[in-house]
Every structure is written in structure tokens, then in C-alpha cells.
C-alpha angles and dihedrals in degrees: 000000000000120000120271096225104092093205091056108021148010140348116316093238090077091048090054092053091050097044092057090064104042121085117230111269121255114285123235108261120203093207087084087074095067104036132237125345121245107156112185097172111132089221091061094038089055093042091114088069093055114096109265115240113263130185111290096019117112106247092222087080089072123061089191092050093050091048094051092045090050093050090048091050088049092053088051088050091241088144099173093054092043091052093052093048097045090045089053089055090048091052088056090047104031096167094062106105094187091057088047092054093046093050090048093052093048094049092049094044091051091050097249093138100169092055091044090051092054091052091045088057091052090049089052093047089055092046091238098109119151127221092259096043091053091046089053092052090048090049090054091056092047090052088056092047093248101132095162091058089046090055091052092058091058097051093091096035115134117249101208129102117358090351086078085076105022094056096054092045092049092044092050093056093044089054089048089053087054090052096249100125096160091058090044093056092041091056089061106037095082088062098045094093099042114116116248101022102041093107091052093049094045090050090058094044089054092047091050091052089052094052091044090057096250103128094163093056091045092051091049091056092045093049093051093046094051100049094107104047092183090067106028115111118246091237091060091051090048091051094048092045091051089049092051093046091049088052091053094254096126096152092052089052091049091051090050092052092046092052089052091050091050088061096035106030095167097056106129092189094054091046086055090051091052091050091049091050092049090051090054094242115150116235122246111247114252093221114013092166142003094275092055089045091054090049090048090053092053090048092049091052090049093050093046092062120087113246093218094058107019107024092126093056090043092056092052093053091045089054089053090052095050092044089064095034110028092179096057106132099185091050090047090051089051092051090049090052092049092051091045090052088053089051092246090136097161091052092047090050089056091051094049090047090055091067105098120244092238091059117104085229094057094092094055091043091055093048088053090046090055090054091052093046088055092048089049087055091248092128096154091056090047091051092048092050093049092046089051091051092047089054092046092056108029094186098050118101100188098085091051093045090052091046089053091049093052091050093045093052088051088052094245089134097164094055090042091055090051092051091050090048089055089051090051091054087062097041105085115185108007118239129201093265090057091073090102093061091057090044095052093046089047090056091051092049093047090053089049088054092246091134100163092054092042092051091052090053093050091048091049090050089054091047088058095040109017097184100043101139098207093051091045089051097045095048093040093049091047091053091048092049089053093045094239135122090008098165092049090045090053092052091049094048091047088057090049092050091051088061099037107033092157097047105109094202094053091045088051090054090054091051092047095051089051089050092052089049090053096249093130099163093056090040090059092054093053095041093050088053090048091053089051090053096042106023095165100055115106096203093057092048089049091051092050090050090054092049092048090053092053092054093048099257093128099159091052090046092056090046090056093046091051088048090051090054090052091055096066101254123193113287091242090059098048097077092046092053092045090052090053091050090054101041107012120222125320116238111282117265118241092228104055112215139156117323128021 
């Protein structure tokens, strides 16, 4: 069976069936930033005696109502609303430090810096400041050029968790602002060999050497850090390239960028750097002074954290970075990605839109904005934006490919095919990484019942990327479903399974090709595994029912067919499954062909 993800696998109709059954994944909750809840306030303990909010009553009359509404808004990632509501509860219960911390975090996360600053001051006055609240207060002093005052804020900063790294980075740049570069570098060197953050620390050591006027020492750190281009972070390459360009070594910088692209050919940001270099535009320094270095450190910490597990922390550090450097495109992109990951598509659109059009990151920001417009069901705006971008750069294919993807996912296969055709007219000689364009157009053509053209696209995709598992699976499954090229289909699907053993759709394809070849016992094994991996897909349950019937397990077959009917199958499949429930399967034909 083809994969359910339309951007990676099969026809969207299967994705629709699956998406109806699956609950939305758990949302990122900011409460993880402040630890467990243990409110001892008498006002909250006695909340049951406060009148419950009823229709027409302002909810500010109820502490309990405001708190619950705030927590609900927080779970929905409506951070601004959550901040206002939790702050309202704090104002009714001003001695509750846990409410104070939560309100601070929500104000900062939602970008309401003035309100967050006021609460950070209260936290400091009570000697219960958090890592992030103290960093915000220090950042305020740095913005005013008062590095001594900034250092004072960090004296009582905790040293556990992420503070193990954020405190040394912040301290180093504050010392640099005070002119003590030796002490700044010394505060970082003990972390430069620690696994996980060594690239981040070495980046800042190199930047500090640059600002201190030690180009030789900076180059030595950069050279060591960029030995393995397959693992080096883009930001390190960008910093070294900027250093080389500033030193007049433009060709060395070009070679550095090209080596990075050899290992990371799809890097939009590096492609932008190459275009900037070709145009003769000088790069903007990553850290021209201590303030920019502090902001860079906060951004690096934010980008080092995984969105799936630490997106809330990441957003807070990104907000610190943009507070000091409002025009900070990479940090703005990161914030947009965090909000997108939290399904706050409208908020992420606003962040991407804030990146100025003259920025080298504007193009990527607008591509991301188009994705979020589509996810926010603002498809006409997304289409207009992509058409505008396609007109702006008449040789670029990406806006048209994304337009085609949006239309394909919405099952407008005819318009999707036209968008892909327009992209092909710009393509020139296809390269290996263009396999996906053939694949996506092939899917559209297959859904339009243009099989000969679709098959050519799938075969061309495999010519460009012979082991691509999703293309192997889609073409192999299509052949199996038509009862043609069964031996070749089996070989292709086996190669796909080797790469994606836990992909239920690919495992289903393996089971189905074995079924069509008459190997029912082995088919059952694969289809049972597929059902384990994708228990809510009606097609896989239907396939397993067929296989069970062929091996004489008729009761189990009918159970799977009933189960398939309960999982909202396509209308065209309902009557077929009902007929099997009533009559079972006819004996298999010797000459296997389309259908069952």
C-alpha cells in the first residue's frame, strides 16, 4: 500500500481515510518550563467556593475560571490569551510565586517583553528568579550598554539544566562588553570539549577571538571545527565564511560554502549565501559587538534544542535573541518554525512576514509562510504568494512545486499537474535531487487515470534515485494492484521494506504482492505486521481479511472486513467489502489480474 503522507507517499485519498481516525498529537505545553504544580494558595484551595462562571458573567469574577481558561488557552498554544488570564489570577493572588513564574514565561513566550520584564523584576526582588528571567534582565542592561549591571544580574543565576551552558555564554559576552576578552574566552574553554554543545561553544570562542582582534586564533578554531563538513553546523560555516570574506579570502569562502553544499545540497540558506557572494554583496557579521554576540548565544541555545521535546524552552531563548536584535532573520525563522510546530499557523505567518524583503532569508521565509497559509486553510493567499514568487524569480522551480503539492493534497490533481508541468519547463537537465518532482507529478497523473504518463514519471524518478523507498513502493504497489509486472514489483517492494521496516504502508505492499503471487501464508505474516503498524487503516484491514480467507481462517477474515467497514473506507470499497462479508471470496484465478 502506498504511504499515507502525501508529500512522501501515495494518493491523498488514503491519507484522508487515515487522518479521520487519528487523534491530534499532543500539543507542546509551556508548563514544562517551570516544573510541577503545587499551589498552596488559600484562594485557589478555596476556589470551589467561588461562584462558577455562567453565561453572561465576566470570567474575571472567578479566580478558578480565569485559571482554567488560562490553562486551556495555554494547551491550545494561544500564549497571549494564556498570559493575560494567568496574570489576572496572579494579581488576585500576588504572593504565589509559581503563578508569577508561569505568567512571566507566558508573557515572554508570546513576545510581550514589557510585561515579562516587570514580572522578571518581581521575581528578582523575591530572590526566586529563573534562568530565563535573569537573562532577560541582563539583556536589558546590555541593550543599554551597562555591562557591569548585566553581570550583577547573573551572580545568583542557577547553574543546573540548560543554565550550565547559557550562563557561561552570557557571562563570556558580558566580559567581552567590559573589554576583558581573556576572561571571556576562559569562561568558555572548559566546555569546548563537552559532547553535544562543543560546536556552539567553539563558535563563540572563535567569534570572541575575532572581536578581540586575534584573527589567527579565530581561524585556528574555525579550521578545527569545520574538518568534518558532514557534521558541522551551518551557523559555524556561515561564521567562518564571513570571517574569510572579511579578510579578503573570497575564494576560500566560496570553497567552504561549496563543500558544505556537497554534503547538504538542499540547504536553502547556503544557496542564498552563494547567490549573495556571486552578486558581490558583503555578508553581515554574525557578532559585530558584545550585544550581538549575546543575542547570537541565545539564538544558538534555542536552535540546539529539539522542537519535539523542548520547543517551549527554545521559544523563550529565541525571544531573548530578538529582544536584543529585532532584525535577526535566522532567529525569526526559528520562532516561526516553533509556532508552526505548535500549530499556531497564524502566529508563525506574522513572524515570517516580519522578515524584511531585502533580507537574504526573505525567500525561505515566504516559502514557509505559504506552507502555513495553506495549513491555516488560506489556500488562495498561499497560491497568490507562490505565484508572486514564481514571477519574481522566473528560473526557480520551488514556488511551483509547492503550489503543485498544495493542490495535490487538496485532490485538485488536474491543477497540480499543470503546476508541476510549469516547474518542469524551468527545470533544465534533471539532477538526482529532482526525483521528487517526477514522483509528485506521477501521483497526480495516476489519480487522473493517466497511467502511461504516470508510470514514465515514476520510472524517471527511480532513474534519478534508484533506491528511493516511496517511489519503489508506489510504483510496485500500482503494478501489483493492476496485476502486472508482479515479480519486478515484488523485488522493488522488498527493497523498500529493507529501508522502511516500520512503515505500515510499505509492509502492506509487501504483503499484498505476496498475496497476488499466491503466497498466502507469507502474505498473512506481512499483513498482520502492517495492521500492527497502522491499526486504523481500512485498506490494510481489508487486505488482511482477504489473506485470512485464502488460508482458511474465515472467522478472522470476516472480523477484519467488519473492522475495515468501521474505519470509514472509501465509498467505492464499501460494497465490495459487504459482498465479501456475505459470500466470502471466490476461488483464486490462475491468471492473476486486476482486482481480487
